[in-house]
N, CA, C and O atoms as CSV, one atom per row, in Angstrom:
chain,resi,resn,atom,element,x,y,z
A,1,MET,N,N,62.334,115.478,98.225
A,1,MET,CA,C,61.974,116.772,98.792
A,1,MET,C,C,63.053,117.795,98.618
A,1,MET,O,O,64.242,117.485,98.695
A,2,THR,N,N,62.663,118.945,98.396
A,2,THR,CA,C,63.853,119.919,98.066
A,2,THR,C,C,63.631,121.034,99.333
A,2,THR,O,O,62.659,121.147,100.079
A,3,ILE,N,N,64.771,121.739,99.300
A,3,ILE,CA,C,64.905,122.893,100.340
A,3,ILE,C,C,64.476,124.201,99.709
A,3,ILE,O,O,64.908,124.439,98.581
A,4,ASP,N,N,63.730,125.020,100.258
A,4,ASP,CA,C,63.500,126.306,99.663
A,4,ASP,C,C,64.833,127.106,99.564
A,4,ASP,O,O,65.582,127.152,100.540
A,5,PRO,N,N,65.131,127.722,98.426
A,5,PRO,CA,C,66.405,128.462,98.323
A,5,PRO,C,C,66.543,129.561,99.386
A,5,PRO,O,O,67.633,129.882,99.859
A,6,SER,N,N,65.317,130.145,99.750
A,6,SER,CA,C,65.376,131.176,100.734
A,6,SER,C,C,65.747,130.720,102.134
A,6,SER,O,O,66.226,131.512,102.945
A,7,VAL,N,N,65.532,129.478,102.410
A,7,VAL,CA,C,65.885,128.892,103.688
A,7,VAL,C,C,67.457,128.866,103.797
A,7,VAL,O,O,68.059,129.199,104.818
A,8,LEU,N,N,68.101,128.400,102.548
A,8,LEU,CA,C,69.564,128.252,102.401
A,8,LEU,C,C,70.253,129.575,102.837
A,8,LEU,O,O,71.267,129.562,103.535
A,9,GLU,N,N,69.659,130.728,102.395
A,9,GLU,CA,C,70.237,132.125,102.569
A,9,GLU,C,C,70.238,132.450,104.144
A,9,GLU,O,O,71.037,133.295,104.545
A,10,VAL,N,N,69.465,131.881,104.957
A,10,VAL,CA,C,69.259,132.416,106.253
A,10,VAL,C,C,69.891,131.319,107.304
A,10,VAL,O,O,70.154,131.693,108.447
A,11,ILE,N,N,70.128,129.977,106.907
A,11,ILE,CA,C,70.645,129.138,107.839
A,11,ILE,C,C,72.187,129.066,107.721
A,11,ILE,O,O,72.761,129.503,106.724
A,12,ALA,N,N,72.830,128.518,108.740
A,12,ALA,CA,C,74.271,128.294,108.660
A,12,ALA,C,C,74.720,127.141,109.474
A,12,ALA,O,O,73.960,126.624,110.293
A,13,CYS,N,N,75.838,126.752,109.291
A,13,CYS,CA,C,76.484,125.722,110.045
A,13,CYS,C,C,76.423,126.134,111.473
A,13,CYS,O,O,76.683,127.311,111.719
A,14,PRO,N,N,76.096,125.283,112.509
A,14,PRO,CA,C,76.163,125.860,113.861
A,14,PRO,C,C,77.509,125.850,114.325
A,14,PRO,O,O,77.783,126.558,115.294
A,15,ASN,N,N,78.510,125.064,113.710
A,15,ASN,CA,C,79.928,124.906,114.198
A,15,ASN,C,C,80.646,126.190,113.812
A,15,ASN,O,O,81.152,126.927,114.658
A,16,CYS,N,N,80.672,126.431,112.517
A,16,CYS,CA,C,81.447,127.503,112.055
A,16,CYS,C,C,80.703,128.706,111.524
A,16,CYS,O,O,81.291,129.725,111.161
A,17,LYS,N,N,79.415,128.560,111.490
A,17,LYS,CA,C,78.523,129.802,110.883
A,17,LYS,C,C,78.812,129.954,109.393
A,17,LYS,O,O,78.603,131.025,108.824
A,18,GLY,N,N,79.248,128.986,108.822
A,18,GLY,CA,C,79.396,129.063,107.311
A,18,GLY,C,C,78.217,128.771,106.527
A,18,GLY,O,O,77.192,128.472,107.141
A,19,LYS,N,N,78.206,128.810,105.310
A,19,LYS,CA,C,77.107,128.633,104.408
A,19,LYS,C,C,76.890,127.087,104.087
A,19,LYS,O,O,77.819,126.313,103.858
A,20,LEU,N,N,75.578,126.747,104.101
A,20,LEU,CA,C,75.322,125.312,103.872
A,20,LEU,C,C,74.907,125.195,102.480
A,20,LEU,O,O,74.362,126.146,101.921
A,21,THR,N,N,75.127,124.104,101.891
A,21,THR,CA,C,74.558,123.693,100.515
A,21,THR,C,C,73.750,122.358,100.575
A,21,THR,O,O,74.069,121.417,101.303
A,22,TYR,N,N,72.705,122.367,99.763
A,22,TYR,CA,C,71.856,121.377,99.675
A,22,TYR,C,C,72.282,120.119,98.840
A,22,TYR,O,O,72.458,120.268,97.631
A,23,ALA,N,N,72.449,118.945,99.390
A,23,ALA,CA,C,72.855,117.696,98.608
A,23,ALA,C,C,71.491,117.014,98.389
A,23,ALA,O,O,70.966,116.425,99.333
A,24,GLU,N,N,70.909,117.068,97.210
A,24,GLU,CA,C,69.615,116.546,96.966
A,24,GLU,C,C,69.592,115.017,97.144
A,24,GLU,O,O,68.791,114.440,97.880
A,25,GLN,N,N,70.582,114.386,96.373
A,25,GLN,CA,C,70.512,112.838,96.492
A,25,GLN,C,C,70.687,112.371,97.843
A,25,GLN,O,O,70.060,111.347,98.115
A,26,ALA,N,N,71.417,112.898,98.785
A,26,ALA,CA,C,71.549,112.461,100.072
A,26,ALA,C,C,70.445,113.136,100.961
A,26,ALA,O,O,70.365,112.752,102.128
A,27,ASN,N,N,69.671,114.012,100.558
A,27,ASN,CA,C,68.802,114.877,101.402
A,27,ASN,C,C,69.528,115.304,102.705
A,27,ASN,O,O,69.093,115.049,103.828
A,28,GLU,N,N,70.773,116.033,102.427
A,28,GLU,CA,C,71.431,116.642,103.693
A,28,GLU,C,C,71.875,118.077,103.278
A,28,GLU,O,O,71.865,118.521,102.130
A,29,LEU,N,N,72.236,118.674,104.321
A,29,LEU,CA,C,72.803,120.133,104.095
A,29,LEU,C,C,74.201,119.949,104.489
A,29,LEU,O,O,74.478,119.407,105.559
A,30,ILE,N,N,75.231,120.435,103.558
A,30,ILE,CA,C,76.614,120.357,103.619
A,30,ILE,C,C,77.204,121.565,103.951
A,30,ILE,O,O,76.913,122.617,103.382
A,31,CYS,N,N,78.132,121.459,104.965
A,31,CYS,CA,C,79.042,122.448,105.409
A,31,CYS,C,C,80.379,122.002,104.788
A,31,CYS,O,O,80.905,120.959,105.178
A,32,ARG,N,N,80.958,122.783,103.810
A,32,ARG,CA,C,82.186,122.337,103.290
A,32,ARG,C,C,83.367,122.522,104.123
A,32,ARG,O,O,84.291,121.709,104.143
A,33,GLY,N,N,83.333,123.683,104.867
A,33,GLY,CA,C,84.284,124.187,105.778
A,33,GLY,C,C,84.751,123.076,106.941
A,33,GLY,O,O,85.884,122.695,107.234
A,34,GLU,N,N,83.556,122.733,107.447
A,34,GLU,CA,C,83.597,121.737,108.556
A,34,GLU,C,C,83.620,120.255,108.206
A,34,GLU,O,O,83.835,119.355,109.018
A,35,ARG,N,N,83.366,120.098,106.869
A,35,ARG,CA,C,83.349,118.754,106.221
A,35,ARG,C,C,82.105,117.846,106.987
A,35,ARG,O,O,82.281,116.665,107.287
A,36,LEU,N,N,81.018,118.465,107.217
A,36,LEU,CA,C,79.902,117.919,107.971
A,36,LEU,C,C,78.558,117.890,106.970
A,36,LEU,O,O,78.307,118.778,106.157
A,37,ALA,N,N,77.804,116.780,107.175
A,37,ALA,CA,C,76.574,116.693,106.468
A,37,ALA,C,C,75.515,116.585,107.456
A,37,ALA,O,O,75.494,115.655,108.261
A,38,TYR,N,N,74.600,117.538,107.425
A,38,TYR,CA,C,73.389,117.582,108.316
A,38,TYR,C,C,72.233,117.007,107.752
A,38,TYR,O,O,71.887,117.359,106.624
A,39,PRO,N,N,71.475,116.018,108.500
A,39,PRO,CA,C,70.436,115.330,107.908
A,39,PRO,C,C,69.238,116.298,107.891
A,39,PRO,O,O,69.172,117.263,108.653
A,40,ILE,N,N,68.243,115.974,106.930
A,40,ILE,CA,C,66.974,116.599,106.910
A,40,ILE,C,C,66.000,115.639,107.217
A,40,ILE,O,O,65.862,114.676,106.462
A,41,ASP,N,N,65.209,115.782,108.354
A,41,ASP,CA,C,64.298,114.806,108.767
A,41,ASP,C,C,62.877,115.388,108.599
A,41,ASP,O,O,62.559,116.412,109.205
A,42,SER,N,N,62.076,114.783,107.832
A,42,SER,CA,C,60.647,115.103,107.466
A,42,SER,C,C,60.550,116.584,107.058
A,42,SER,O,O,59.645,117.339,107.413
A,43,GLY,N,N,61.674,116.934,106.207
A,43,GLY,CA,C,61.713,118.175,105.545
A,43,GLY,C,C,62.262,119.310,106.516
A,43,GLY,O,O,62.360,120.460,106.089
A,44,ILE,N,N,62.600,119.009,107.745
A,44,ILE,CA,C,63.290,119.782,108.662
A,44,ILE,C,C,64.817,119.682,108.943
A,44,ILE,O,O,65.256,118.659,109.467
A,45,PRO,N,N,65.615,120.679,108.622
A,45,PRO,CA,C,66.948,120.411,108.843
A,45,PRO,C,C,67.359,120.225,110.154
A,45,PRO,O,O,66.894,121.006,110.984
A,46,VAL,N,N,68.175,119.309,110.550
A,46,VAL,CA,C,68.617,118.887,111.910
A,46,VAL,C,C,70.029,119.542,112.078
A,46,VAL,O,O,71.053,118.953,111.730
A,47,LEU,N,N,70.025,120.640,112.563
A,47,LEU,CA,C,71.330,121.336,112.606
A,47,LEU,C,C,72.007,121.351,114.030
A,47,LEU,O,O,72.304,122.328,114.717
A,48,MET,N,N,72.183,119.926,114.306
A,48,MET,CA,C,72.853,119.663,115.597
A,48,MET,C,C,74.168,118.978,115.333
A,48,MET,O,O,74.121,118.027,114.553
A,49,ALA,N,N,75.299,119.292,115.835
A,49,ALA,CA,C,76.580,118.709,115.486
A,49,ALA,C,C,76.556,117.270,115.849
A,49,ALA,O,O,77.185,116.507,115.116
A,50,GLU,N,N,75.927,116.791,116.866
A,50,GLU,CA,C,75.844,115.462,117.268
A,50,GLU,C,C,75.178,114.596,116.222
A,50,GLU,O,O,75.377,113.381,116.220
A,51,ARG,N,N,74.432,115.151,115.375
A,51,ARG,CA,C,73.544,114.386,114.543
A,51,ARG,C,C,74.306,114.534,112.980
A,51,ARG,O,O,73.983,113.852,112.007
A,52,ALA,N,N,75.158,115.364,112.984
A,52,ALA,CA,C,75.943,115.358,111.648
A,52,ALA,C,C,76.788,114.328,111.505
A,52,ALA,O,O,77.217,113.712,112.481
A,53,ARG,N,N,77.142,114.009,110.137
A,53,ARG,CA,C,78.175,113.019,109.975
A,53,ARG,C,C,79.362,113.673,109.272
A,53,ARG,O,O,79.197,114.684,108.590
A,54,THR,N,N,80.590,113.089,109.437
A,54,THR,CA,C,81.769,113.761,108.860
A,54,THR,C,C,81.913,113.072,107.350
A,54,THR,O,O,81.832,111.869,107.101
A,55,LEU,N,N,82.106,113.963,106.582
A,55,LEU,CA,C,82.365,113.626,105.126
A,55,LEU,C,C,83.715,113.204,104.816
A,55,LEU,O,O,84.608,113.955,105.209
A,56,ASP,N,N,84.053,112.129,104.175
A,56,ASP,CA,C,85.367,111.765,103.815
A,56,ASP,C,C,85.958,112.507,102.576
A,56,ASP,O,O,85.212,113.268,101.958
A,57,SER,N,N,87.185,112.344,102.194
A,57,SER,CA,C,87.753,112.913,101.117
A,57,SER,C,C,87.020,112.669,99.730
A,57,SER,O,O,86.819,113.574,98.920
A,58,GLU,N,N,86.656,111.392,99.551
A,58,GLU,CA,C,85.916,110.966,98.338
A,58,GLU,C,C,84.633,111.789,98.279
A,58,GLU,O,O,84.353,112.458,97.284
A,59,GLU,N,N,83.937,111.734,99.254
A,59,GLU,CA,C,82.455,112.525,99.327
A,59,GLU,C,C,82.824,113.986,99.004
A,59,GLU,O,O,82.091,114.500,98.160
A,60,MET,N,N,83.801,114.755,99.497
A,60,MET,CA,C,84.119,116.030,99.324
A,60,MET,C,C,84.372,116.212,97.770
A,60,MET,O,O,83.797,117.071,97.103
A,61,GLU,N,N,85.309,115.298,97.258
A,61,GLU,CA,C,85.452,115.466,95.875
A,61,GLU,C,C,84.352,115.384,94.914
A,61,GLU,O,O,84.383,116.016,93.857
A,62,LYS,N,N,83.346,114.595,95.264
A,62,LYS,CA,C,82.145,114.394,94.573
A,62,LYS,C,C,81.329,115.730,94.606
A,62,LYS,O,O,80.624,116.065,93.654
A,63,LEU,N,N,81.442,116.394,95.620
A,63,LEU,CA,C,80.657,117.555,95.981
A,63,LEU,C,C,81.272,118.717,95.117
A,63,LEU,O,O,80.531,119.628,94.747
A,64,THR,N,N,82.447,118.712,94.824
A,64,THR,CA,C,83.047,119.805,94.074
A,64,THR,C,C,83.187,119.493,92.663
A,64,THR,O,O,83.583,120.364,91.889
A,65,ALA,N,N,82.862,118.193,92.215
A,65,ALA,CA,C,82.831,117.919,90.818
A,65,ALA,C,C,81.629,118.340,90.045
A,65,ALA,O,O,81.565,118.120,88.836
């Protein structure tokens, strides 16, 4: 499932209000500034900090590659 690009233009990280990017393979929305990955459940982004997972350095490197 993909995220409509227009949705990515209007949603933001609830912590830092930064831009989110879509990680298709993991089906998550990524905040690079906070190093968080927000899940997408049944096509709906779950933008709650307590549901996000922290990205480690290795995952961050893969995102920038």
